[in-house]
C-alpha positions in Angstrom: 117.6 73.8 78.0 114.6 72.8 80.0 114.5 70.0 82.7 111.8 69.1 85.1 111.0 66.8 88.0 107.6 65.5 89.2 106.5 65.5 92.7 107.4 62.2 94.5 110.4 61.5 92.2 113.1 63.3 94.3 116.1 61.3 92.8 115.0 62.1 89.2 114.5 65.7 90.3 118.0 65.8 91.7 119.5 64.4 88.5 117.6 67.0 86.5 118.7 69.9 88.4 122.3 68.7 88.6 122.2 68.2 84.8 120.8 71.7 84.3 123.5 73.3 86.3 126.4 71.4 84.9 124.9 71.9 81.2 124.8 75.7 81.8 128.3 75.7 83.4 129.8 74.0 80.6 129.1 77.1 78.4 132.0 78.7 80.6 134.3 75.5 80.7 134.4 71.9 81.3 135.9 72.2 84.7 133.2 74.3 86.4 130.5 72.7 88.7 128.4 75.7 89.3 126.7 78.5 87.3 128.3 81.8 88.0 128.0 85.4 87.1 130.5 88.2 88.2 129.1 88.0 91.7 126.4 85.3 92.0 127.0 81.5 92.2 124.2 78.9 91.6 125.1 75.4 92.5 123.0 72.1 92.7 122.1 70.7 96.2 120.3 67.2 97.0 117.0 68.9 96.4 117.2 72.2 94.7 119.6 74.9 94.0 121.8 77.0 96.3 122.4 80.6 95.4 125.4 82.7 96.8 125.7 86.4 96.5 127.8 89.0 98.2 124.7 90.1 100.5 122.7 86.8 100.9 122.4 82.9 100.5 119.4 81.6 99.0 117.9 78.2 98.4 115.5 77.3 95.7 113.6 74.1 96.2 112.9 71.3 93.7 109.4 72.7 93.6 110.6 76.0 92.3 109.8 77.9 95.2 112.2 80.1 97.2 112.5 78.2 100.6 115.3 80.0 102.2 116.9 83.5 102.4 119.9 84.0 104.6 121.6 87.4 105.4 124.6 87.2 107.5 123.5 84.1 109.6 119.8 84.9 109.9 117.3 82.9 108.1 114.6 85.5 106.9 111.9 83.0 105.6 110.0 80.2 107.1 109.2 77.0 105.0 108.3 74.6 107.9 105.1 75.7 109.1 101.8 74.7 108.1 101.6 74.7 104.3 104.5 77.5 103.9 106.9 77.1 101.2 108.7 80.3 102.0 108.0 82.6 99.1 105.3 80.9 97.0 102.3 81.0 94.5 99.1 79.9 96.3 95.9 79.0 94.0 93.8 76.6 96.1 97.1 75.2 97.3 100.7 76.0 97.1 101.7 75.6 93.6 104.7 73.4 92.7 106.7 74.6 89.7 108.7 71.5 88.7 109.9 72.4 85.4 113.0 74.5 85.9 115.2 76.3 83.3 118.2 78.5 83.4 118.2 81.0 80.7 121.1 82.9 82.0 124.0 82.4 84.4 122.2 84.4 87.0 118.4 83.5 86.0 116.2 80.5 87.0 112.7 80.1 85.6 110.2 77.5 87.6 106.9 76.6 86.0 104.1 74.0 85.9 102.9 75.2 82.4 100.3 77.5 83.9 102.1 79.3 86.7 105.5 80.5 86.7 108.2 82.5 88.6 111.3 83.9 87.0 114.1 84.7 89.4 117.0 87.1 88.5 119.6 87.0 91.2 121.7 90.0 91.8 124.5 90.9 94.1 122.0 92.3 96.7 118.6 91.8 95.2 116.3 88.9 93.7 113.8 90.1 91.1 110.8 87.9 90.6 108.6 88.0 87.6 105.2 86.2 88.4 102.8 85.2 85.6 99.8 82.8 85.2 97.8 81.7 82.4 95.1 79.6 84.0 92.5 79.9 86.6 92.0 80.1 89.6 93.5 83.5 90.3 96.6 83.1 92.4 98.2 84.9 95.3 101.8 85.3 96.2 102.9 84.6 99.8 106.1 85.3 101.6 106.4 83.9 105.3 108.9 85.6 107.2 110.8 83.9 110.1 110.3 84.2 113.8 113.5 86.0 113.8 111.8 89.1 112.3 111.0 91.7 114.9 109.7 94.8 112.9 108.0 95.8 109.8 108.5 99.2 108.3 106.4 100.8 105.7 108.6 102.0 102.8 106.0 104.0 101.2 104.1 106.0 104.0 101.3 108.5 103.2 103.5 111.1 104.8 107.2 110.8 103.7 108.2 112.8 106.8 106.4 110.1 109.3 108.2 106.9 109.8 105.8 103.9 110.0 107.2 101.0 111.8 105.4 98.2 113.7 106.5 95.2 115.6 105.3 91.8 114.1 102.8 90.2 114.0 100.7 93.0 112.7 98.0 93.7 110.0 98.7 96.8 107.9 97.8 97.8 104.2 101.6 98.1 103.3 102.8 96.8 100.0 106.5 97.8 100.1 107.8 96.7 103.5 111.2 96.2 105.3 111.2 93.2 107.6 114.3 93.6 110.1 115.4 90.7 112.3 116.8 90.9 115.7 120.4 90.7 114.3 119.8 93.6 111.9 119.5 91.4 109.0 116.7 92.5 106.6 114.6 92.1 103.4 112.9 94.8 101.7 110.0 93.5 99.6 108.5 95.8 96.9 105.4 95.1 94.8 102.8 93.6 97.3 99.4 94.6 98.6 99.6 94.1 102.5 101.1 92.5 105.4 99.1 90.4 108.2 99.5 88.1 110.9 99.9 86.1 113.0 99.6 83.0 110.9 101.0 79.9 112.6 102.8 82.5 114.5 104.4 84.2 111.7 103.9 87.3 109.7 102.8 87.2 106.0 103.5 89.5 103.1 100.9 89.2 100.3 100.5 90.1 96.7 96.7 89.8 96.1 95.0 88.6 92.9 97.5 87.7 90.0 95.3 88.3 87.1 95.3 85.8 84.2 97.9 86.8 81.5 99.3 89.7 83.5 103.0 89.8 84.7 103.7 91.1 88.1 107.2 92.2 89.4 108.4 91.6 92.9 111.7 92.5 94.4 113.7 91.3 97.4 116.5 93.5 98.7 118.8 92.4 101.2 121.2 94.0 103.8 122.3 94.6 107.3 121.5 97.7 109.3 120.4 98.5 112.9 116.7 97.4 113.3 114.3 100.4 113.3 112.7 101.2 116.8 108.9 101.5 116.8 107.4 104.0 118.9 105.3 103.2 121.9 102.3 104.3 120.0 103.0 101.7 117.2 103.8 98.9 119.8 100.6 99.3 121.5 97.0 98.4 120.4 93.5 99.0 121.7 90.3 97.4 120.6 86.8 98.3 122.1 83.6 96.2 122.2 80.2 97.2 123.6 78.8 94.4 125.9 75.4 95.7 125.6 73.4 93.9 123.1 73.0 95.7 119.9 74.9 98.7 121.6 71.6 99.6 123.3 71.2 100.3 127.0 68.0 100.0 128.7 66.5 102.8 130.9 68.0 102.5 134.5 71.1 100.7 133.5 74.7 101.6 132.4 76.9 101.0 129.5 79.6 98.3 129.7 82.7 98.0 127.5 85.3 95.3 127.2 88.9 96.4 126.0 91.6 94.4 124.5 95.0 96.0 125.1 98.0 94.7 123.1 101.5 95.2 124.1 104.1 94.1 121.5 107.0 95.7 123.6 109.7 93.9 125.1 108.9 95.4 128.5 105.8 96.0 130.6 104.0 99.3 130.2 102.0 101.1 133.0 99.1 102.9 131.4 95.4 104.4 132.2 92.4 103.7 130.4 90.2 106.7 130.2 86.6 106.7 129.0 84.6 109.9 128.2 81.0 109.7 127.2 79.6 112.6 125.3 76.1 113.7 124.0 75.3 114.7 120.6 75.9 118.4 121.5 79.4 117.6 122.7 78.6 117.9 126.4 80.7 115.5 128.5 78.2 113.3 130.6 80.5 110.9 132.3 84.3 110.1 132.7 86.0 107.1 134.1 89.7 106.1 134.6 91.2 102.8 135.3 95.0 102.0 135.7 96.4 98.8 134.0 99.7 97.2 133.6 100.4 95.7 130.1 102.7 92.6 130.1 105.3 92.3 127.6 104.5 90.5 124.5 101.0 89.8 125.5 97.2 90.9 125.4 95.3 92.2 128.4 91.6 92.2 128.8 89.6 94.4 130.9 86.1 95.9 131.5 85.0 99.5 132.0 81.4 100.1 133.2 79.3 103.1 134.2 76.6 102.5 136.8 73.1 103.0 136.5 71.9 106.4 136.7 75.0 107.8 134.9 72.7 108.7 131.9 69.6 110.4 132.3 68.5 111.7 128.9 67.4 109.0 126.1 69.6 109.7 123.3 72.7 108.4 121.4 76.1 108.8 123.1 79.6 108.7 121.8 82.1 106.7 124.1 85.8 107.8 123.5 88.1 105.3 125.1 91.9 106.4 125.3 95.0 104.6 126.3 97.3 107.2 128.3 101.0 106.5 129.2 102.9 109.0 131.3 100.4 111.7 130.5 100.2 111.2 126.8 97.5 109.7 124.7 98.9 106.9 122.6 95.8 105.2 121.3 92.2 105.8 120.9 89.1 104.0 120.1 85.3 105.0 119.8 82.0 103.5 120.1 78.4 104.5 120.0 75.7 103.5 122.4 71.9 104.3 122.5 70.4 105.0 125.8 66.5 104.3 126.5 66.0 104.5 122.7 62.3 103.7 122.9 61.8 106.9 124.8 63.6 109.3 122.4 61.2 112.0 121.7 60.5 111.8 118.1 57.2 112.4 116.5 55.6 109.0 115.2 53.7 110.6 112.3 54.8 113.0 109.7 53.4 116.5 109.5 50.4 117.4 107.5 52.5 119.0 104.8 55.3 116.2 104.7 54.4 114.9 101.3 54.5 118.4 99.7 57.8 119.1 101.5 59.2 115.7 100.3 58.1 116.3 96.8 59.6 119.8 96.6 62.9 118.4 98.1 63.3 115.6 95.6 62.5 118.0 92.6 65.2 120.3 94.1 67.7 117.4 94.6 66.9 116.3 91.0 67.8 119.6 89.7 71.2 119.9 91.3 73.8 118.9 88.9 76.1 115.9 90.1 79.4 117.6 89.2 81.3 114.4 90.1 85.1 114.7 90.0 87.9 112.5 91.1 91.6 113.6 91.6 94.5 111.1 91.7 96.3 111.2 94.7 99.8 110.2 93.6 101.3 109.9 97.3 98.8 107.3 98.3 98.7 105.3 95.0 101.0 102.5 94.3 101.6 99.7 91.6 98.4 97.8 93.0 96.0 100.5 94.1 94.9 103.9 92.5 93.5 106.4 95.0 91.4 109.3 94.2 90.0 112.3 96.1 86.3 112.4 95.1 83.8 115.1 95.3 80.2 115.6 94.0 77.3 117.9 94.9 74.8 116.8 97.5 71.6 118.3 98.9 71.6 122.1 98.6 74.6 122.0 96.4 76.9 121.2 99.4 80.0 119.5 98.5 80.3 115.9 99.4 84.0 114.6 99.7 85.3 111.2 100.1 87.8 108.6 98.7 87.5 106.6 95.5 89.9 103.5 95.5 90.4 101.0 92.5 92.9 98.3 91.7 95.5 99.6 89.5 94.9 97.0 86.8 92.4 98.2 84.2 89.2 96.1 84.3 85.9 95.8 85.6 85.5 95.2 89.3 82.6 94.9 91.8 81.8 98.1 93.3 81.3 99.0 97.1 79.8 102.1 98.5 80.8 102.8 102.1 78.2 105.1 103.6 79.1 107.0 107.0 77.4 106.1 110.2 76.1 108.1 113.0 79.1 109.9 114.8 81.5 108.2 112.1 85.3 109.5 112.1 86.6 111.0 109.0 86.5 108.8 105.9 89.9 107.1 105.1 90.9 105.9 101.7 89.6 102.2 101.6 92.8 100.8 99.8 92.7 97.5 101.5 89.3 96.7 99.9 90.6 97.9 96.6 93.7 95.7 97.1 91.3 92.7 97.3 89.7 93.6 93.9 86.8 96.1 94.7 86.0 99.5 93.2 85.3 101.5 96.4 83.7 104.8 97.0 83.9 105.9 100.8 82.1 109.3 101.5 82.6 111.7 104.4 80.2 112.2 107.2 78.2 115.5 107.7 80.5 118.4 108.4 83.8 116.3 107.6 86.0 117.7 105.1 86.9 114.2 103.6 89.5 113.7 101.1 91.9 116.6 99.9 94.5 115.5 97.3 97.3 117.5 99.4 97.6 119.0 102.7 97.5 122.4 101.1 94.1 121.9 99.7 91.4 123.4 102.2 87.8 122.3 102.1 85.4 124.7 100.8 82.6 124.0 103.2 79.7 123.9 103.8 80.6 120.3 103.7 78.2 117.5 102.6 75.9 115.2 104.9 76.7 112.1 102.8 73.5 112.7 100.7 
């Protein structure tokens, strides 16, 4: 039986939902006032349904969205900030799903005819099946409550390494356990990423529900001691070059602004260390500055090198580290150019340049591409496929990198990420792939780039990204 309610007609919605529950319950006997399965009970509320299971209590609103999820005495969802509906579909706006049915004692289906969520309530788990048959493309959001303290990646690239972060945080994690200060947790599987803060809350997101496709999301609830993030995971470091365009005029010195985040509950005494190196690896300058990071706060500071620190016009790499008790816990890099107008480069090509370039291009065209991709099962998931990529570059050198695509077959816009000067090793661009792009990120000169497994050694000479 299907019943529905329209927005703004709460009394009719209440009557419809109550009739739904009573009608399904009548299948088990006329005395029942709630739908029951061996371990799950679904009962009517003034506006919605209340679900009671051994591991949790949940509330489904009259709009068909999951507004509340309580484990023990801890609320794990937030439906009262901004546009949040707790756990909900979003396509230009939160989607109300007012037509509600109950095909089985422990199942509820909510739809508006184009977008739908099917809920299957189990003793310690809720399975959601998401589907849409219209445009625009929808997203699915879960807004967690302010009681949540940590997020744990349930599918780390290295299973031996635990990845835990305090919230708010932004991570490309699709399978995540959110744990509250009480130890109550919800483990979400089937997403794309987490991010925050949004209205002071953390968001779990499933990106791009394609038309006609069904997506499975699971909520698993329980109680356990909260995982403890490491200091490295609790601290953050961002660096900006204050010199315009990262260029330092002759006779001046570079200046950097640092943003230091401390998500720990207590202050942290640290030291910011900056090392400036020339292209040949020689250290040209060093600077140290002590700083106290207040708990649950961001600290801004500046590091400067005076005039005369740099003498030779060139490009330099600045490595900024955050050191606590003698151990480096965070590092960031930036590149600056000093007196670049005086860098000694020949303004005109040599006489034989045209012949050289023609010969080089002929040689390059004669080099077979030999492009190959190898799927990396450890880094792939239900939403993003990750491949180690190789092809032959100039002189037959192997160029390595990462190729990432959405897991769903189809045509996608492509992005090519080329390495910049002094770039770090290429990382899998899985976040961009999760946003609906096919992305190739190649390694910078001399870097081994991608290897499908730790046991795969690069057969250098490595490519120059050409």
